[in-house]
VOGU-3710 file (C-alpha; in Angstrom, 3 decimals, decimal comma):
1> mdnigginki> 18,580/-50,238/-26,493  19,352/-47,437/-24,049  22,447/-47,121/-22,477  21,305/-46,654/-18,991  22,815/-48,079/-15,926  21,036/-49,000/-12,947  18,488/-51,691/-11,517  15,025/-50,742/-11,177  13,271/-54,055/-10,152  14,481/-57,312/-8,794
11> wityasfiea> 12,864/-60,754/-8,209  14,185/-63,347/-6,115  13,067/-66,866/-5,183  14,424/-70,021/-3,172  16,715/-72,363/-5,372  14,564/-74,978/-4,720  11,410/-73,502/-6,366  13,208/-73,657/-9,682  12,087/-76,827/-11,534  14,220/-76,232/-14,622
21> mnvnkmtanp> 16,582/-73,440/-16,011  16,319/-73,839/-20,002  19,611/-72,004/-21,095  20,340/-71,443/-24,858  23,545/-69,493/-25,656  23,455/-66,429/-23,201  19,811/-66,655/-22,422  17,862/-68,506/-19,682  14,049/-69,318/-19,267  13,501/-70,165/-15,762
31> vlksgktwlg> 10,469/-72,446/-14,842  9,323/-72,462/-11,496  7,609/-75,372/-9,826  3,928/-75,423/-9,889  2,367/-73,002/-7,146  6,019/-71,002/-6,659  6,357/-67,748/-7,554  8,665/-64,607/-7,468  9,178/-61,955/-4,820  9,483/-58,685/-6,586
41> lfpgqylstv> 11,330/-55,872/-4,719  11,876/-52,245/-5,604  15,318/-50,695/-4,782  13,848/-47,190/-5,913  16,740/-44,723/-6,443  19,181/-46,189/-4,164  22,251/-47,771/-5,311  22,053/-51,414/-6,119  24,440/-53,438/-8,018  24,957/-57,010/-9,566
51> kiepqksdsg> 29,020/-57,558/-10,228  30,209/-60,312/-12,577  34,094/-61,356/-12,307  35,230/-63,972/-14,462  38,072/-65,720/-12,740  40,446/-68,000/-15,095  41,927/-71,110/-14,178  43,337/-73,897/-15,704  39,954/-75,598/-16,074  38,410/-72,896/-17,755
61> ilynisadik> 36,253/-69,761/-16,458  34,536/-69,422/-13,255  32,105/-66,177/-12,516  32,160/-64,690/-9,063  29,119/-63,175/-8,713  28,123/-60,780/-6,083  25,134/-58,172/-5,753  24,480/-55,412/-3,271  21,027/-54,716/-3,073  19,697/-51,732/-0,737
71> ipfqnigdde> 15,932/-51,166/-0,184  14,303/-48,493/1,856  11,890/-49,212/4,429  8,811/-47,544/2,770  9,339/-50,188/-0,369  9,238/-53,464/1,665  6,467/-55,016/4,072  6,965/-57,734/6,808  6,028/-60,265/4,789  8,671/-59,681/2,151
81> cwflfgisgh> 11,435/-59,285/5,052  10,423/-62,456/6,586  10,394/-64,210/3,093  14,241/-62,501/2,819  15,314/-63,475/6,126  14,155/-67,283/5,431  15,767/-67,454/2,087  19,148/-66,265/3,532  19,974/-69,874/4,569  18,574/-72,010/1,746
91> gsvlkyqtfa> 19,967/-70,727/-1,452  18,244/-68,519/-4,205  17,809/-67,231/-7,775  17,751/-63,308/-8,723  16,423/-61,903/-11,706  17,073/-58,265/-11,877  15,857/-55,583/-14,292  17,859/-52,527/-15,404  16,526/-49,213/-16,442  17,389/-50,299/-20,462
101> neifivgsnr> 14,476/-52,727/-19,593  16,447/-55,622/-19,828  16,036/-58,644/-17,564  18,939/-60,909/-16,503  19,158/-63,980/-13,946  21,953/-64,985/-11,696  21,863/-68,171/-9,736  20,244/-71,693/-10,383  18,907/-74,711/-8,520  22,508/-75,888/-9,017
111> fpllstfeel> 24,438/-72,882/-8,161  22,161/-71,270/-5,522  23,203/-67,918/-4,755  24,188/-67,374/-0,734  22,796/-64,423/0,811  22,446/-62,047/4,154  19,638/-59,685/4,937  20,123/-56,942/7,605  18,600/-53,708/8,501  20,681/-50,696/7,971
121> hsstpssgfn> 21,085/-47,521/9,853  23,340/-44,563/8,816  25,603/-43,235/11,206  24,912/-39,530/9,875  21,517/-38,033/9,774  22,189/-35,858/6,762  23,657/-38,780/4,698  23,812/-42,420/4,251  20,909/-45,142/3,530  18,754/-46,246/6,011
131> gwhltitvkq> 16,747/-49,339/4,943  17,254/-53,046/4,326  20,697/-54,660/2,913  20,465/-57,677/0,703  23,925/-59,113/-0,116  24,232/-62,115/-2,653  27,431/-64,245/-3,659  27,848/-67,104/-6,029  30,527/-68,974/-8,219  29,016/-70,429/-11,413
141> llpqlkvivy> 30,200/-71,382/-14,828  27,946/-68,751/-16,566  27,735/-65,082/-16,389  24,638/-63,308/-15,802  22,080/-64,589/-18,696  19,307/-62,517/-20,397  16,006/-63,567/-19,692  13,780/-64,655/-22,464  10,629/-62,932/-21,924  7,885/-64,697/-24,029
151> vllrhd> 4,277/-62,888/-24,701  1,480/-64,653/-25,489  -0,553/-63,129/-28,630  -4,552/-63,929/-28,708  -6,085/-64,339/-32,088  -9,659/-64,324/-31,910
//
């Protein structure tokens, strides 16, 4: 595994689209309901972060999870924007892939992510970001989990 930081791809879906979240130690295999899909997003070279902060209490550890995702206008269409506006009030689940090709998941049907989706315009023409901004927060019992990717081999 390379020690490369950053996020190069994101997938998001409604929490209600998750039929099961099979968790084993620090890995997960999310199973979608029949006919449901993930929306794939490409933040490009822009700064997108997922932050996991453990919060200790007398009853154990709760993880504060936040994500700040910026997507340039040219990387997203109207259909994707409408999906993200709609998901804002209903809860979601997010998968993200790092530049080291590892995929992680945050949120679940039990602990859905809360999100806002807005259009950003820089205050200065020479610097800043113009595009879409997705902000996500949740408190959950586990940190981000590594997604198990199954590869089906065909034997002829």
